[in-house]
N, C-alpha and C positions, 0 to 999 in steps of 0.2 A: 330445646333452643336452636335457632338458626345458627349455622356455622359460616363465618366469612373467611376466606383465605386472603391474608393480606400480610405484607412484610413490614407493616408499621411497628409491631413489637420489636422486630430485628433492628430497625432504624433507631428506636428508642435505646436499645442497648448499645449500639455501635457509636452513637454520636459522641459519647464521652471518650471512647477509645480513640476516635479521630482527634479529639481535643488533646489527648495525651501527646500525640505527635506535635501538634501545633504549639502546645506549651513548651515541649522539649527544645524545639528550634527557636523559641522566642526567649529563652532563658536569660539572655543578656539584656533584654528590654522588659523590665518589670511591668509596665503599663500594658504592653501588648500581650504579655504572658497572662496577666490576670484578666484582661479582656476576653481572651479565648475561653477561659474558665467560665465567665459569666455568659457568654454567648452560648456556649455548649449547654449550660444549665438551662437557659431560656428555651432553647430548641428542644432539649429533652422533655421538659415540662409540657411544651406545646403539643409534642407528639402524643404524650400520654393523655392530655386532656382531649385531643382530637378523637381519641377512641371512646371516650366516656359516653357520649350519646348513644352509640351502638350498644354498649354494654347495658345501659339503663333501659334500652328498648328491648332487652331480652336476648341479645345476640352474643355470640362468642367469636373471637377473632383467633385464628390459628395460623401457624406458619412452621413448616419443617425445614430446618437449615441443612441437615444432611442425615443420611442413615448409615450407621456404622455396621449394622447387620440387621436382618429381619427382626423386628420387634424391639430394636434399640435405636431410637432416633434422638437427635439433638433437636428438640422441637419446643416452640414457644406457643402459649395459649394465654389469651386474655379474657378473663371472666370476672364476676363481681368481686370475688375474694382478692384476685390479683390487684384490683384497683385501689384497695385500701392501702397496700404497701407501696404501690407504684406512685399513686398521688402523693402520699406522705413523703417518699424519699426524694422525688424530682422536685417537689415545691421547696422542701427545706434545703435542698442543695443550693438553690438560688440564694436563699437567705444566708446559709453558711458561707457561701462564696464571698459575699460582701464582708461578713464578720471576719473571715480569714485574713482578707486584705489588711484590715484595720489592726488585727491582732499581730500578724506576722511582721508588719512594718513597724508597729509601735514597739514590739518587743526585740526588733532587729535580729529575727531568727535566721539561722544559717540554713542552707540546702532548701530554699524556698521552691525552687523549680521541681526538685524531686518531691517535695511535699505535695504541690498542686497536681503532678502527674499521678502520683499514687491515689490522691483523693478522687480523681477522675476515673481511674480504673475501679475504685471501690463502688462508685455509683453504677458503673456498668455491671459489676457483680450483684449489686442489689437489685437492679431491674431484671437481670437474668433470673434471679431467684424468684422474683414476684411473677414473671411470666412463664416460668417452667411448666411444660406440659406434662412431664413425667419425672420420676425419681432420679433417672440418670442425669437429665439436664440440670435438675436442681442441685445434685451433688457436685457437678462440675463447677457451677457458679458459687456454690457454698464454699468450695475450696479456693477459688480465685479470690473471693472476698477476704478470706482468711490470710492468704499469702500477701495480697496487696496492702493490707492494713498493718502488716508487720513493720515495714519501714516507717510508717507513721507513728507507731508506738515507740519505736527505738529512736525516733527523730533527734533527740538531743544528744544521743550517743555518749551519755554519762554512764558510769558503772551501774547506777540505780536504774537507768533506762534500759540498759542491756539485760539486767536481771528481770525486769518487769516484762520486757518484750519476750524473752525467752519462756517465761511462765505462760505468757499469752499464747504463744505458738504451740507450746507443748500441750497445753489443755485443749485448744481447739483443734489442732491437727490430730492429737492423740485420740480424743474421744470420737472424731468423725471417721478416722480410719479403722480403729479398733472396733467400734460399736455400730456407727451408722452405716458403714459400708458392709458390714456383716448383715445388718438388717435388710439392707437393699438386696443383697445376693439371696437371702432367704426368701424374701418377698417374690422375687422373680422365680425362684425355684418352685415355690408352692402355688403361686397365683398365675404363673405363666406371662405376666405383663407387669410393666412398671407405670402404666398410664394412670394419671389421676382420674378417678371416676367417682361421681357423685353417689354416696352410698357405700363406697369402698370396694376393694377388690379381693380381699382376704376371706370373707365369709364363706364357709363350707369348703375351703381349700386345704385346711390342715386341722390337726387336733387342737383342742382348747389350750393344751400345754405348749404347743409350738407357737401358736398366735400370741400367747402370753410372753414367751420368750422374745419373740420379734418386737413386741410392743416395748418391752423393758429395754431392748437394744436401741431402739429409736429414741426413747426418752434420754438415756445415758449418751447417746451419740450425738444429739443435737445440743452441743455444749454452749452454743451461743445463747441459749435460754438462761444460762447461769443459775440453773436450779441446783440446790445443794445436794451432794457435796462437790459439784463441778462448777463452783462459782468464783474460786480464787483468782482466776485469770483477770476478772473484771476490776477489782481494787487494785491489782498489780498493774494494770494498764493505765492507771492515773498518773504515771510518770510522763505520759505524752502531753504535748501542748493542749490547751483547752479546746481549740476547734476539733481536735482529734477525739477528745473525750465526748464532745457533743456528737460527733459522727458515730462513736461506739455506742453511746447510750440512748441516742434518739433517732438518728436518720438511718442508719444502715445495719450495723452488726447485730445488736440485740434485737432489733425488729426482724431481722432475717431469721433469727433463732426462733422467736415466738411464731412467726409466720410459717416457718417450715413445720413446726409442731402442730399448729392449727390445720395445716394442709394434710399432714400425715393422719391426724385423728379423723378428719371429716372425709378425705378422699381416698385414704389407703385401707383403714379399718372400718369407718363408718359408724354412725351413732348406734344403730341397733346392735351390732356385734359387741361394741364396748359396753353397752348397757347389760347385755346378756351375761358377759364375763365379769362385770364388776370392776373393770380396769380403770374406767373413768373416775369412779369414786376413790380408788387407791391413789391415783395421780393427783386428785384434788387434795388429798390429805398431805401428801408429800409437799405439795405447793403451799398448803397452810403452814407446814413446819418451816418451810423456807422464808415465808412472809414474816413470821414472828420472830425467828432468829435474826434475820437480816435487819429488821426494825430495831431489835435491841442492840445490835452491833453498830447501826447508824447512830443511835443515841449516844454511844461512847466515844464517837469520833470528834476530835477538835479540828482536824484538817477539813476544810469545807468540802474540797473535791472528794475526799474519802467518804464523808457523810453522804454526799450525793450518790456516790458509787454504790454503797451499801443499800441506800434507798432504792436505787435501780434494781438491784437484785430481788428486793421485795415486791416492787411494783410489777416487775415481769411475771412473778409467780401469781399476782392477781389475774393477769391474762390467762396463765396456764390453768389456774383453778377454774376460771369462768368457762373456758372451753371444755374442760374436763367434767363439768357438771352435766353436759350433754342435754341441757334444757334449752328451749327457745331463747329465754331472757339471758342465760348464761353465755350462749354462743354470741348473742347480740352484744353483750358487754365485751367479750374477747375481741370482736370484730372492730367495734368503734373505738376501743382503747388503743388500738394500733396507732391511729392518728392522734387521739386525745393526749395519750401519754407522751408521744413524741413532741408535741407543741409545749407542753408543760415542762418536760424534762430538759429539752434543748434551751428553753428560756433560763432555767436555773444554771446550767453550765455556761451559758453565754454571760450571765451576771457574774458568775465566779471568776471567769476570764477578765471581765472588765474591772472587777475589784483588784484583781492582781496587777493589771497594767496600770491603773490609775492611782491605786493607793498602796500597792506592793504587799497586800495582806492576803494571807492564805488560811488563817485560822478562824474559827468561829468566835473564839474569845476575844479576837481583836476588832470585832465589828460594831462595838458600842458607838452610837451616834452616826454611823456612817450614812444613814438615810438623809441626814442634813447636808452631807457633802456630795452624795450620789443619789439624788432623789429619783431620777428616771430609772436608774439601774435597780434601786431597791423597790420601786413601784413594780417593775417587772418581776423581781424576785418574789415579791408578795403574791402576785397573781400565780406565778409557777407553784409556789408553796401551797397556796389554797387549793389549786388543782390537784396536787399530790394527797392532800388531806381530804379532798372531796367536799370543799365547802363552795356552795353556789355564791356568785354566778361564774365560777370557774368550771370548765367542761369536765374535769375529773369527777364532779358530782354525778354526772349522768352515767358514766361507765360504772362507778361504785354502786349506783342505785340499781342498775340492771344486774350487777353481780349479786347483790342481796336478793333481788327478785329470783334469780336463777337458783340461789341456795334454798330459798323457801319453796320453789317448784320441786326441787329435789328432795325436800324434807330433810336437809342436813343441818341440824341445830348446832352441832359442833363447829361446822364451817362458818355458820353465821356468827358464833361467838368469836372465832378467830378474826373474822373481818372487823367486827367491832373493836376487839382488842388492838388489832394492828393499826386501825384508824386512829385510836387514842395515842398509840406510840408514834405514828406519823406526825400528829399534832405536837407531841412532846419534843421531837427533834427538829421540827421546822418552825413553829410559832414563836419559840423564845428568840430565834435569830431576827424575826421581824420586829418583835418588841424591842430588842436591844438596839436595832438599827434606827428606830424612830423615837423611842421614848427614853433611852438612856442617854446621859450627857456624853459629849465628845470628850475623850481623854485629854488631861492637861498638856498643853504644848502643841495641840492640833487645832487648827482653825476650823470655822464652820462654813467657810466659803465653798461654793459649789465647785467640784473638780471632777467632772465625769471623764470617762475614757473617750478616745477618738469617736467622732460621730459615725464612722463606718462599723463601730462595734455597738454603739448605743441604739442606732436606728434598728438593726436586726433584732436586738433583744426586746425593744418596745414592740416591734411588729409581732413577734411570736407571742408576747404577752397579750396583745390585743387579739391575736388569733385564738388563743385559749379562751377568751371571753366570747368571741364570736361563735365558736364551736358549740358553746353553751346555749346561746341565743338562737342559732340557726343550725341545728344538726340534721336538717332534712336530707342532705345528700348521704350522710353516713347511714341513716335508717333506711333509705331507699335501697342501697347497696346491700345492707344486712338483710333485708326482706328477700332479695334475689337469692342470696346465698342460702338462707334458710329454706327457701322453697325447693332448692335443688338437693339439700342434704337431708331434709327431714320430711320429704314426701309431701303429705297432705297439709303441711303447716300453712 
């Protein structure tokens, strides 16, 4: 691939950091403060999109910010894999920005200026992860993302929020420093480089035992994937406002986790090495366990956000299982699911926030007949739920289909069984909500008149629901990018 030296990826990272300053100095003028958020989001997305034609043309964009020492650079690289995460995060920030305005104003939330500032830093961290050229750069932005989202989780400053945020920080910082950083040091010691390279950098550099240890350290150290037993931070973080939950579960944090693991699997270890050692299959089975257990736990939750949280734990492990299969269809499923899951899950969290603001309801058992009162919201919820269950015409069907194909290619009948069982469990904890909302009567004492959340909340959730349908009907861009990634990591594919 041709390499283009350009500062565009740096600008994409920095634009929201500039917005942090402008948001901070505009704190006493809410309209101006929120305008800076939207302007920055639009500029960030425009910069990302401007790089897309070059990537689709088979080129790679690189930029070295500075060199700490020989072989240790803070460097950015835009390739087809980067674009899956960058496009998702930058586009959904625009939508989330409008939703935040509606939610924060309707809920009369405190510390809104701090909220928008931290949100902007989080998007810089997410784009930094997406465009990282090496493990060092990725680790720096990975930690930035953890630290800047802590104030968002603890936003309400209640005892419950403090406990949830403390668990959030302990899990994510603890796993990354204890395990991920150790894996990075070992990788540098044995491979002599931290550069992401198609085909991997560890083959032939150490014994099979050492490589296995490094692999296990990476899996445990990338805590943002929420793979069990390192998942408890995610349900604990549900104490945060709903826009933060959407950020954690769809736009930035968990996608940073699965993206990082995909990057490590394909560009640090490589498909051939992991197949030779059988480590991909082992990880796929761990992911299958997480999927089943998380689905059962979701089924037991009456709190809507907690049900969505445990659903996220399971859905992330679908992506991990897909890439761990190390087959063309499996890797394709993992790549396209980064965006597909983001649209479906952010829709669900948006609807949970709208229900809370408009109807002051937080429990699944309270949603009988709410489809008559909030038809737009519950239409969007239905689309998001169908995507999670993998029912066409929601886009989740495509990624689940390729996951099944990948399991067939790998001749993993047990994993196929796990996918089928978990899909039934997904249906069991999502579809009764849809049925109750539209087909059960409204409780006595409640009217059937329409009472939606503010338009700035409803419009984004309808947009993301429609986006979930559009991704099913026109997934061409996703497959074009996936083919480029496969061509680079699987040789003659």
